[in-house]
TORLUM-168269 format. One record per atom (N, C-alpha, C): y, z, x. Coordinates in steps of 0.2 Angstrom, whole numbers, padded with zeros to 4 digits, always signed. Layout:
BEGIN
YZX;...
This chain:
BEGIN
-0272+0295+0511;-0267+0294+0512;-0265+0286+0509;-0263+0283+0504;-0266+0275+0502;-0259+0271+0507;-0261+0265+0509;-0259+0261+0514;-0256+0255+0509;-0252+0258+0506;-0247+0253+0502;-0240+0253+0504;-0235+0247+0504;-0229+0248+0504;-0225+0251+0498;-0220+0256+0496;-0217+0256+0489;-0213+0249+0488;-0210+0245+0492;-0204+0242+0491;-0207+0234+0492;-0214+0232+0494;-0215+0227+0495;-0222+0226+0491;-0227+0230+0492;-0234+0231+0489;-0238+0228+0493;-0237+0229+0499;-0242+0226+0504;-0247+0230+0507;-0253+0228+0506;-0258+0232+0507;-0264+0232+0511;-0269+0235+0514;-0272+0233+0518;-0277+0228+0515;-0278+0223+0522;-0283+0217+0519;-0289+0216+0524;-0294+0212+0523;-0301+0213+0525;-0302+0206+0529;-0303+0207+0533;-0307+0201+0536;-0312+0201+0543;-0311+0198+0547;-0317+0198+0552;-0315+0199+0558;-0320+0203+0563;-0318+0204+0570;-0324+0197+0573;-0320+0193+0578;-0326+0188+0581;-0327+0190+0586;-0332+0192+0590;-0335+0192+0598;-0334+0185+0603;-0333+0186+0607;-0335+0180+0612;-0340+0177+0610;-0345+0177+0607;-0350+0175+0606;-0351+0174+0599;-0348+0174+0595;-0345+0171+0589;-0348+0176+0583;-0350+0182+0585;-0351+0186+0580;-0347+0189+0575;-0348+0188+0570;-0343+0191+0565;-0344+0200+0562;-0340+0205+0563;-0341+0210+0560;-0335+0213+0554;-0336+0216+0549;-0328+0218+0548;-0325+0223+0550;-0317+0221+0548;-0313+0226+0550;-0307+0225+0545;-0303+0230+0545;-0295+0228+0541;-0288+0229+0546;-0284+0224+0540;-0279+0223+0543;-0275+0230+0540;-0272+0233+0543;-0267+0238+0539;-0259+0236+0540;-0257+0236+0535;-0248+0234+0536;-0245+0242+0540;-0240+0237+0544;-0236+0241+0549;-0231+0246+0544;-0233+0251+0542;-0231+0257+0537;-0225+0263+0541;-0221+0264+0538;-0217+0269+0541;-0213+0274+0536;-0216+0281+0536;-0211+0286+0532;-0202+0287+0534;-0198+0284+0529;-0192+0283+0530;-0187+0288+0525;-0182+0290+0527;-0176+0294+0521;-0174+0289+0520;-0170+0286+0514;-0166+0281+0514;-0159+0287+0509;-0154+0288+0509;-0148+0289+0506;-0148+0284+0501;-0146+0285+0495;-0146+0283+0489;-0139+0284+0487;-0134+0279+0490;-0127+0283+0484;-0124+0283+0478;-0128+0278+0474;-0131+0278+0467;-0134+0284+0466;-0138+0288+0465;-0139+0294+0465;-0138+0300+0469;-0135+0301+0473;-0132+0306+0478;-0134+0309+0480;-0139+0306+0483;-0148+0311+0486;-0153+0305+0489;-0156+0308+0496;-0160+0305+0499;-0168+0306+0497;-0169+0300+0497;-0178+0296+0494;-0183+0296+0499;-0188+0298+0499;-0193+0298+0506;-0198+0291+0503;-0196+0285+0507;-0201+0279+0503;-0206+0278+0510;-0211+0275+0507;-0217+0273+0512;-0217+0267+0515;-0213+0263+0518;-0213+0257+0518;-0214+0250+0526;-0214+0245+0524;-0218+0241+0529;-0211+0239+0533;-0213+0236+0539;-0207+0236+0543;-0202+0229+0538;-0207+0225+0537;-0204+0219+0530;-0200+0221+0524;-0201+0228+0522;-0197+0234+0518;-0193+0235+0519;-0192+0237+0525;-0185+0240+0530;-0183+0235+0528;-0183+0229+0533;-0180+0222+0532;-0176+0220+0526;-0178+0221+0520;-0176+0219+0513;-0174+0224+0509;-0171+0230+0511;-0168+0237+0510;-0162+0235+0514;-0162+0234+0521;-0155+0233+0525;-0152+0227+0521;-0157+0220+0517;-0154+0215+0515;-0148+0217+0510;-0153+0219+0506;-0152+0220+0497;-0150+0226+0497;-0150+0231+0500;-0148+0238+0497;-0152+0242+0494;-0155+0250+0495;-0159+0253+0493;-0159+0254+0486;-0153+0254+0482;-0155+0255+0474;-0158+0249+0472;-0154+0242+0474;-0157+0236+0471;-0166+0235+0475;-0167+0239+0480;-0172+0237+0482;-0178+0241+0477;-0175+0247+0476;-0180+0252+0471;-0180+0250+0464;-0176+0248+0462;-0175+0243+0456;-0180+0238+0455;-0181+0234+0460;-0186+0228+0460;-0194+0226+0460;-0193+0235+0464;-0201+0238+0464;-0202+0242+0458;-0198+0245+0456;-0200+0249+0449;-0202+0244+0444;-0197+0238+0444;-0198+0231+0438;-0206+0228+0441;-0207+0230+0447;-0215+0225+0449;-0220+0229+0448;-0219+0236+0445;-0224+0240+0444;-0227+0243+0450;-0222+0244+0456;-0224+0246+0463;-0223+0254+0463;-0217+0257+0459;-0215+0265+0460;-0215+0267+0454;
């Protein structure tokens, strides 16, 4: 399962886990993804998207149809 937000394009990052003795080992920072159903009035149907918490806030602000169009133009959908 790909860990990429379909609206914002956020994906997993790589960083270091640093112990108390300052030993560094690799770790991953995964985005806060949720599988959500959104109703799109322009299409008259439900759409299932895998979105991050910021993606949900963007959808609440711009609307689901405008967010889908922007993501498609960016090449995320």
